[in-house]
C-alpha positions as CSV (number, residue, x, y, z in Angstrom):
1,M,-50.5,9.2,28.3
2,S,-51.3,12.7,26.6
3,N,-50.5,16.1,27.9
4,I,-53.1,17.6,30.3
5,K,-54.8,20.6,28.5
6,V,-54.9,23.6,30.9
7,S,-56.0,27.1,30.7
8,I,-55.6,30.0,33.1
9,V,-58.2,32.6,34.1
10,G,-56.8,35.7,35.1
11,A,-53.4,35.2,33.8
12,S,-52.1,38.9,33.6
13,G,-51.5,39.1,37.4
14,Y,-48.5,38.3,39.3
15,T,-49.6,34.9,40.4
16,G,-51.1,34.0,37.0
17,G,-48.0,34.9,35.4
18,E,-45.9,33.0,38.0
19,L,-48.1,30.0,37.5
20,L,-47.8,30.4,33.4
21,R,-43.9,30.5,33.8
22,L,-44.0,27.0,35.5
23,L,-46.4,25.6,33.4
24,L,-44.6,26.4,29.9
25,F,-41.7,23.9,31.0
26,H,-43.7,21.4,32.5
27,P,-43.4,18.1,30.6
28,K,-47.0,17.1,30.9
29,V,-48.8,20.1,30.2
30,E,-50.4,21.7,27.2
31,I,-51.3,25.5,27.8
32,K,-54.7,25.9,25.9
33,Q,-55.4,29.4,26.9
34,V,-54.8,32.2,29.0
35,S,-57.3,34.8,29.8
36,S,-57.5,38.6,30.8
37,E,-60.2,41.2,30.4
38,S,-57.7,44.1,30.5
39,Y,-55.4,42.7,27.9
40,T,-57.3,40.7,25.7
41,G,-55.4,40.2,22.4
42,K,-52.1,41.3,23.5
43,F,-49.2,38.9,23.7
44,V,-48.5,37.4,27.1
45,H,-44.8,38.7,26.9
46,K,-46.3,42.3,26.8
47,I,-47.2,41.7,30.6
48,H,-44.9,39.2,31.7
49,P,-41.7,40.4,29.9
50,N,-39.5,37.4,31.5
51,L,-41.5,35.1,29.0
52,R,-40.2,36.6,25.8
53,K,-39.3,34.1,23.4
54,S,-41.0,31.5,25.8
55,T,-44.4,31.7,24.2
56,Q,-46.4,33.7,21.6
57,L,-49.6,32.9,23.5
58,K,-51.9,35.9,23.3
59,F,-54.7,36.8,26.3
60,V,-58.2,36.2,25.6
61,S,-61.5,37.1,27.2
62,A,-62.8,34.7,29.7
63,K,-65.9,34.7,27.2
64,E,-63.7,32.8,24.6
65,L,-62.5,30.0,26.9
66,E,-62.8,26.7,25.7
67,A,-63.3,23.1,27.4
68,C,-60.2,22.0,28.7
69,D,-58.8,19.2,31.3
70,L,-58.2,21.8,34.2
71,L,-58.6,25.1,34.9
72,F,-56.5,27.1,37.0
73,L,-58.4,30.4,38.5
74,C,-56.3,33.2,39.3
75,L,-59.1,35.8,39.9
76,P,-59.4,38.5,42.6
77,H,-61.2,37.5,45.8
78,N,-64.9,37.2,45.5
79,S,-64.9,36.3,41.7
80,S,-64.6,32.7,41.4
81,Q,-67.7,32.0,43.6
82,N,-69.8,34.2,41.4
83,K,-68.8,32.6,38.1
84,I,-67.9,29.0,39.6
85,D,-70.9,27.3,37.5
86,D,-69.3,28.8,34.4
87,F,-66.0,27.4,35.2
88,K,-67.3,23.9,36.1
89,K,-68.9,23.4,32.6
90,L,-65.5,24.5,31.1
91,S,-63.5,21.8,33.0
92,P,-64.0,18.9,35.1
93,K,-60.9,19.8,37.5
94,I,-60.4,23.3,39.0
95,I,-57.7,24.6,41.1
96,D,-58.7,28.2,42.4
97,L,-55.9,30.3,43.7
98,S,-58.3,32.9,45.5
99,A,-59.6,32.8,48.9
100,D,-63.2,32.1,47.9
101,F,-63.3,28.2,48.7
102,R,-60.5,28.0,51.3
103,L,-63.0,28.0,54.5
104,K,-65.3,25.0,55.1
105,D,-67.6,27.1,57.3
106,A,-70.0,29.7,55.4
107,N,-70.3,31.5,58.9
108,E,-66.5,31.7,59.4
109,Y,-66.3,33.1,55.7
110,E,-68.8,36.0,56.5
111,K,-67.2,36.5,59.8
112,W,-63.9,37.0,58.1
113,Y,-64.6,38.4,54.7
114,G,-67.6,40.7,55.8
115,H,-70.1,39.2,53.6
116,K,-72.0,36.0,52.8
117,H,-70.5,33.3,50.6
118,T,-72.6,33.1,47.3
119,R,-72.2,29.2,47.0
120,P,-71.8,27.8,50.5
121,D,-73.0,24.5,49.0
122,L,-69.7,23.9,47.2
123,L,-67.5,24.8,50.0
124,N,-66.7,21.0,50.9
125,E,-66.1,20.2,47.4
126,F,-62.9,21.9,47.4
127,I,-59.9,20.3,49.2
128,Y,-57.8,22.9,50.9
129,G,-54.6,23.2,49.0
130,I,-51.4,22.5,51.4
131,P,-50.3,19.4,49.9
132,E,-48.4,18.3,53.2
133,L,-51.6,18.3,55.1
134,H,-54.0,17.1,52.4
135,R,-52.0,15.1,50.0
136,D,-54.3,11.9,50.1
137,E,-57.5,14.0,49.6
138,M,-55.9,15.6,46.6
139,K,-55.1,12.5,44.8
140,N,-58.9,12.0,43.9
141,A,-60.0,15.5,44.1
142,N,-61.9,17.4,41.3
143,Y,-61.3,20.8,43.1
144,I,-58.6,22.1,45.1
145,S,-58.5,25.7,46.6
146,S,-54.8,27.0,47.2
147,A,-53.9,28.2,50.6
148,G,-53.2,32.0,51.4
149,C,-49.4,32.7,51.4
150,N,-49.3,33.9,55.0
151,A,-51.4,31.0,56.2
152,T,-49.2,28.3,54.2
153,A,-45.9,29.7,56.0
154,S,-48.0,29.8,59.6
155,I,-49.5,26.6,59.2
156,L,-46.5,24.6,58.1
157,G,-44.5,26.2,60.8
158,L,-46.7,25.1,63.5
159,Y,-48.8,21.9,62.5
160,P,-46.5,19.3,64.0
161,L,-46.8,21.2,67.2
162,Y,-50.5,21.4,67.3
163,K,-51.0,17.9,65.6
164,N,-49.1,16.5,68.6
165,N,-51.0,18.6,71.0
166,L,-47.7,20.2,72.5
167,V,-48.5,23.8,72.7
168,E,-51.2,26.0,75.0
169,I,-53.8,26.7,72.4
170,D,-54.5,30.3,73.5
171,R,-51.3,31.8,73.6
172,T,-50.0,31.6,69.8
173,V,-48.5,34.9,68.4
174,I,-47.7,35.1,64.8
175,E,-46.0,38.0,63.2
176,V,-45.2,37.9,59.3
177,K,-43.0,40.0,57.2
178,V,-44.0,40.3,53.7
179,G,-42.9,41.5,50.3
180,S,-44.9,44.2,47.9
181,S,-45.8,41.4,45.4
182,E,-48.3,40.0,47.9
183,G,-50.5,43.1,47.1
184,G,-50.8,42.2,43.5
185,N,-50.0,44.3,40.4
186,K,-52.7,46.8,40.8
187,S,-51.0,50.3,41.9
188,S,-52.4,52.0,44.9
189,D,-51.8,54.7,47.2
190,S,-49.6,52.3,49.5
191,S,-47.9,50.6,46.7
192,H,-46.5,54.0,45.2
193,H,-42.6,53.8,45.2
194,P,-41.8,56.6,47.3
195,V,-44.1,55.6,49.8
196,R,-43.7,51.8,49.5
197,A,-39.8,52.0,49.3
198,N,-37.9,51.3,52.7
199,V,-40.9,50.8,54.7
200,V,-41.5,48.7,57.5
201,R,-45.4,49.2,57.7
202,S,-47.9,47.4,60.0
203,Y,-50.7,47.1,57.6
204,Q,-52.7,44.3,59.2
205,P,-52.1,44.0,63.2
206,T,-55.4,42.3,63.7
207,Q,-58.0,40.4,62.1
208,H,-56.1,39.3,59.1
209,R,-58.4,37.1,56.9
210,H,-55.8,34.2,56.6
211,T,-56.0,34.0,60.6
212,A,-59.1,31.9,59.7
213,E,-57.2,29.4,57.4
214,M,-54.9,28.8,60.5
215,L,-57.7,28.3,63.1
216,Q,-59.2,25.8,60.6
217,E,-56.2,23.8,59.6
218,L,-54.6,23.8,63.5
219,S,-57.5,23.4,65.4
220,F,-57.8,19.4,65.6
221,G,-61.0,19.6,67.2
222,Q,-60.1,22.2,69.6
223,K,-61.1,26.0,70.0
224,L,-58.1,27.9,69.4
225,T,-56.7,31.4,70.0
226,I,-54.2,32.8,67.2
227,H,-53.0,36.3,67.5
228,F,-51.7,37.1,64.1
229,S,-50.2,40.5,62.5
230,A,-48.8,41.4,59.2
231,T,-45.9,43.7,58.1
232,A,-44.8,45.2,55.0
233,I,-41.3,45.3,54.4
234,D,-39.0,46.7,51.5
235,M,-38.9,43.5,49.7
236,V,-40.5,42.3,46.2
237,R,-40.9,38.6,46.9
238,G,-40.8,36.6,50.1
239,L,-42.5,36.1,53.7
240,L,-41.1,35.3,57.0
241,A,-43.3,34.1,59.7
242,T,-42.2,34.5,63.4
243,C,-44.6,32.3,65.5
244,H,-44.3,32.4,69.2
245,V,-45.9,29.3,71.0
246,F,-45.7,28.3,74.6
247,L,-45.0,24.6,75.3
248,K,-47.0,22.5,77.7
249,D,-44.0,20.4,78.6
250,N,-40.4,21.9,78.9
251,L,-39.1,19.8,75.7
252,L,-35.5,20.2,74.8
253,E,-34.3,21.1,71.4
254,K,-33.5,17.9,70.3
255,D,-37.0,16.6,71.4
256,I,-38.6,19.5,69.0
257,W,-36.1,18.6,66.2
258,K,-37.2,15.1,66.0
259,I,-40.9,16.0,66.2
260,Y,-40.3,18.1,62.7
261,R,-38.3,15.5,61.4
262,D,-40.9,12.7,62.0
263,A,-43.5,15.2,60.6
264,Y,-41.6,16.7,57.4
265,G,-38.7,14.4,57.0
266,N,-39.9,13.0,53.7
267,E,-41.5,15.9,52.3
268,P,-40.0,17.3,49.2
269,F,-40.5,20.9,49.5
270,I,-39.8,21.3,53.6
271,R,-36.5,21.9,54.7
272,I,-35.7,22.0,58.4
273,V,-33.0,24.8,58.9
274,K,-31.3,24.9,62.1
275,E,-27.5,25.4,62.2
276,I,-25.3,26.0,65.4
277,D,-23.8,28.9,63.8
278,G,-23.3,31.1,60.7
279,I,-25.7,33.7,59.1
280,Y,-27.9,31.2,57.6
281,R,-28.6,29.2,60.9
282,Y,-32.3,30.1,60.2
283,P,-34.7,30.6,57.5
284,E,-34.3,33.7,55.4
285,P,-37.2,34.1,52.6
286,K,-34.2,35.7,50.1
287,L,-32.6,32.5,49.6
288,L,-36.1,31.1,48.4
289,I,-37.0,33.3,45.7
290,G,-38.4,31.2,42.8
291,T,-38.5,28.1,44.7
292,N,-41.4,25.9,46.0
293,Y,-39.6,25.3,49.3
294,C,-40.8,26.2,52.9
295,D,-37.8,26.7,55.2
296,I,-38.6,26.3,58.9
297,G,-36.4,26.4,62.0
298,F,-36.9,27.0,65.6
299,K,-35.0,28.3,68.8
300,K,-36.2,27.5,72.4
301,D,-36.1,30.2,75.0
302,E,-33.8,28.9,78.0
303,F,-35.6,31.0,80.4
304,S,-39.2,30.1,79.5
305,N,-41.7,27.6,77.9
306,R,-41.6,29.9,74.8
307,L,-40.7,28.3,71.4
308,V,-40.0,30.5,68.5
309,V,-40.7,29.0,65.2
310,I,-39.5,30.6,62.1
311,S,-40.8,29.9,58.7
312,A,-40.1,31.3,55.2
313,I,-41.3,31.1,51.8
314,D,-41.8,32.7,48.4
315,N,-45.2,34.3,48.4
316,L,-45.5,33.9,44.7
317,M,-44.4,30.2,44.9
318,K,-45.1,28.2,47.7
319,G,-47.5,30.9,48.6
320,A,-49.4,30.6,45.3
321,A,-48.3,29.2,42.0
322,G,-45.8,26.9,43.1
323,Q,-48.1,25.2,45.6
324,A,-50.8,25.2,43.0
325,L,-48.6,23.3,40.7
326,Q,-47.6,20.9,43.3
327,A,-51.4,20.2,44.0
328,F,-51.7,19.7,40.3
329,N,-49.1,17.2,40.1
330,I,-50.7,15.3,42.8
331,M,-54.1,15.3,41.3
332,H,-52.7,13.6,38.1
333,G,-50.4,11.1,39.8
334,F,-47.0,12.9,38.6
335,D,-43.8,13.2,41.0
336,E,-45.1,16.2,42.7
337,R,-41.6,17.9,42.2
338,T,-42.3,18.1,38.4
339,G,-41.9,21.5,37.2
340,I,-40.9,23.2,40.5
341,E,-37.4,21.7,41.3
342,F,-35.6,25.0,41.2
343,P,-33.3,25.2,44.2
344,G,-33.0,29.0,44.3
345,L,-30.0,31.3,44.0
346,H,-27.1,32.3,45.9
347,P,-25.9,35.0,46.0
348,I,-29.0,37.0,44.9
């Protein structure tokens, strides 16, 4: 089988650069083109200096893109939906890393994003991009919409509990702490170093858009309430979700462990982290930098029915490029670990 010819639209951002880094070393991929309107004609390593001597690719304009086997879209939100017909002409398969096609309900999209979706007719053509939830659908999919990073960590952390109807559905509280790379590579007042450094800043205490993905994927036909907040911290990469749920029954920790083991025991990129002692007894995003793992741990409150679930990922990997490549592998029948086996570094 010949290599899959892929192109990346919007390859100059952090997510596009991370995806390019992974694809350059994927044994079944040929990178055909990478686009950037701001850096057309410049070498890729001018913008992504970590790729020096790894590639001599230059950015092209999206207008210069040629037909390929699969197109990765790494564009700002609200861009893909307005150009999707042009992209579909270029490739029979698309993986969109933006939020444009994550939600199935156009009304929910308008509620959370503040404007109407321009192509609601296509929402159901895209498979929601968490492989652990939708692997079988991805095998025959032509279009995948990668999940949001906050949503990925939160959903994976809570999915076994909601799937088994073990928690009170109106009392979930999630607080996510995220690094600065989640904001993208465009500078702003909030990302200016003297302002951004050393912060613990609540930037979205309510109504974060990723909540819509959590409600969609965890509902199982029930009407949920999820209270979600996001806090920026002094870290470049990484995300830690602390999820407070309330169990319907007073389960023991060994019961909870079995539930997670049954759900994720065979998953290549989920690790259940639950040690009795030591500083690494719960998930820690620092250890996941550059990896496609989602580490999940938990602690039962001995004085109540509260269960605290802790989930960590690298927002640019399992939260974006790595997860997209995992989906790509599934679409093409490859071992889904191909190109994303890196275990991380310690110490770092």
